N, C-alpha and C positions, 0 to 999 in steps of 0.2 A: 897100098890099099887104103881106101877112104876111112874104114872103121879104125885103122891104126892111127890115122891122123886125128880122128875124133878122140880116141882114148888119150893120145898125147896132149891134145888141147884141153881135155877135161882134168888132166893132172893138176893144172894150176888152181883148180877148185877142190882138189882132193876127191873127185867123183869118178875117176877112170874105172874103179872097181865096180861101179854101179851099172855099167853097160851090160845089158843082157843080150846074149846070143841064143838064137833058137835053132832047133834041128829042122825047122820048117820055114817057109817063106813068110815074111811079114811085109811084103812089098806093096800091098794095098791096105786100105783102111780095114776092109773085111778080114783079110788074112792076119793082120796085126791084132785085131780085136780077138780073133779066134786063138792065136798063139798066146795072148796075154789073159784070155778069159775075162774080158771087160767089154762094156758097150762100145760100139764103133765111135760114138761121138767123143770119147776120151782119148782116142788116137789123134795125135797131132799131125796134120798134113802140113808139109812145108812147101808152099807154092813158090816156084821160081818164075819171075816175070821180067820182061824187058824193062829197062830203065835207061832210055837213050842208048848209048853204046855199051852200057854195062847191064847189070841186072840187080834185082833186089829179091829178097825172100820174105814171105809172110807166113808165120805159123798160125794156123787156124784149126778149129775143132774138126774132127773127122766128118761131121755132118754139115760143115760150113761150105757155102757156095758164095762166090763173089757176087756182090750186088754192084753192077756196072756204074750206077749213078753214085753210090756211096764211094766207090773206088775213085772215080773221076773227081769227085768233090774233094777227096783227101789228097790226091797226088797230082791232079791237073792234067792227066792223060788217061787214055783208054788202057785197060788191063789187057796184056798180051802175054800168054804163056810162052816160055822158051821151048824149043824142040828138045827131044831127048839128047841130041848131040850138043846143042848149045848149053843145056843144063849141066852136063858133065864138064864141058869146057869152062863155063863161067863160074860154077859153084864148087867144082872139084868132086861133086857127088853125082852118082848115076841115079836115074829114076828108080824109085823103090827104096832108096836109102838117103834121099835128100833130107837134110836137116839144117838147122840154123847155127851149127857149130863148125869151127875150123874153116871158115869161109875165107876166100882170098881178100886181100886188101881192097877196100873200096866197095865191097858188096855189103849193102846195108840190110839189116834184119829188122823186122817188125813183128809184133804179136797182136793178134786180133782178139777183141773182147769176148768172142764166142767161146774161148777157152775158160774164161773166168767162172763159168757155171760149176766147175769141178775143183775138188781139193787137189787132185793130182792128175797129170796128163802124161802121155807117152809119145815123145818124138823119136824118130829113127836116130841112128847113130852112125850113118855113113855106109850102111850095107843093107841089103834086102832081107836080112834076118836078124836085125838088132833093134833095141830100143832102150830107153832109160826112163824111169819114173821120176817126175819132178813136180814140185808145186808150180803154180803159175808164176810166182815171184822168182823161183829158181830158174825157170825157163827164160824169163825176161833177163835175168842177170847173166846166166851162162851163155845166152845167145848174143849178149851185148846189144840188145834191141834198142833201136832209136826211141821208140815210144809204143804205147798201146794204141791201136787204131780200131775203127768200127767200119769194116769194109764188106762184111758178109750179110747175106739175107738173114732175117730173123730165123733162128734155129728153133726146133720143136722143144 
């Protein structure tokens, strides 16, 4: 199970005990915000996108939407989301639990600056009813992100 892989992955940082599991679904931004009693923008969406024959993930704020011009300027190609099947196959996580942790070799992670508005954010942990509260610096470190990017439309 993906959440078990994430817990095992987080052990190297001493954070496995910080994974929260809910009795309700947190598979969407709205559901996660409700489960955590926080504003939706603080939920971290992890977008899984095609990158040649592989994929990449980008952690963005819950209210973040890709700006196609910014994305293409940053990466040199058009953003294309993976299908649910491709997402599971290429990231090891199913839709609703996609996170930037415990990714297969070669899958690069990035963090979008839309998250930096908040002291802490809540990415999923590999299941549709889990999350962890992290500072933006912790998210960057624990996801082994390549860099901070600016690929979202301006958030409110």
